N, C-alpha and C positions, 0 to 999 in steps of 0.2 A: 717281251718275247719278240724274236726277229721276224720280219717279214718273210713269206715263203719266197723261195729261188725263183720259181716260175712267173711270179708276178713281177719281179724286180723292183728297183728302188723306186719310192714314192717322189716324184717331182711334181710340185703344183704347175698346172699347165699355163695358168694365168702369168706366173713368175716368168717363164719361158717366153711368153708373148710380149711381156714389157720389155725385157733384155734383148729380143730378136732385132738385128740388123743394127744394134747400137755399140758403141766403143765404150769400154770401162771408163769411168771418170767423167765421160761427157754428160751424163744423167746425174741428177742429185741422188739423195737417198730414195729408195724404191719402197714404198710403204707396203707392209704385209701382215695379214694375221694368221697367216699359214706356217705355224711355228713347227708342225711336223713334217715339212718338206725338206728333202735331202739337199744338200748342196752339192751341185754336178760341176764339171769342169768348165762347162759355159759360162759358169755364175763368177768365176774367179776375176776379181778386180772390181766388180759391181759392189756398192753400198746398199744395204737393205735397212729399213727402218721396221725391225721386229717388234710386234706389240707384246709387252708383258703383262697386260692386264689393265695397265694405267696409262703408259706412254709408249711411244716406239723408241726403242734403243737402236741406235745405229751399229751395224755390223758390216765391217769390210770383209768380203769372202777372200781367203788366200788359199794358196795350193794345199796347206796342211788340213784346211777344213773340209775338203772333198770327202764326201761319204758320211759326214755328220750332219745332224738337223739344225735348222736355224734356231730353234728354241734352245739349244745348248748354250747359246752365247747370248742370250737375254734372259738374266735371271729374274724370276717373278717375285722374290723376297728380298727384302733389304736388311743385312746383318747389321745390327747396331753395336753391340757388345756383351760380352759376358759381364754379369754383374756380382753382387756379392760384396762382403766386408773386406776380402783381400784386395779387390779390383778398386775400392774407394781409397785404401791406404796408398796403393801404387799410385793413383791419381794425385793425392795430396802430396806426397814426395815428389813428383814430377813438377807440380806447380812451385814448390818450394825452390826446387832446383833452378827452374826459370827465373824466378825472382832473383835468386842469388847471382845467376850469371849476368841478368840485366844491372844489377848494382856494381858489379866487378867492371862492367863494361863503361858505366858512367864515372867510376872514381879515377881511371887514366885519363878520360877526357877533360875532368875538372881540374886534375893536376897539370895537365899540358897548358890550359889556359892562363894559370898562374905565372 
């Protein structure tokens, strides 16, 4: 559900204080735990360290990000891969192809030395 119009967008005041009077790029990553703060036009060019529950993920605010929230650019979960029998077969074929490519690369090198 969106925020009501009369309240306006939520921008964390502490973040605005941290960037007030500073130039983008002159400051390192600004650490924040405020994932729900909206990116305002004043924040463009600054790098924010947005906490994802474990570490701070560096997010460079760009013009296209204005209006979005900081937490959208700092994923909280890590995708590993889909599993199953089919995935294992694909992995085995990929490894075999890599081995064949490595052998093919070695053969011309050995023939050139002779």
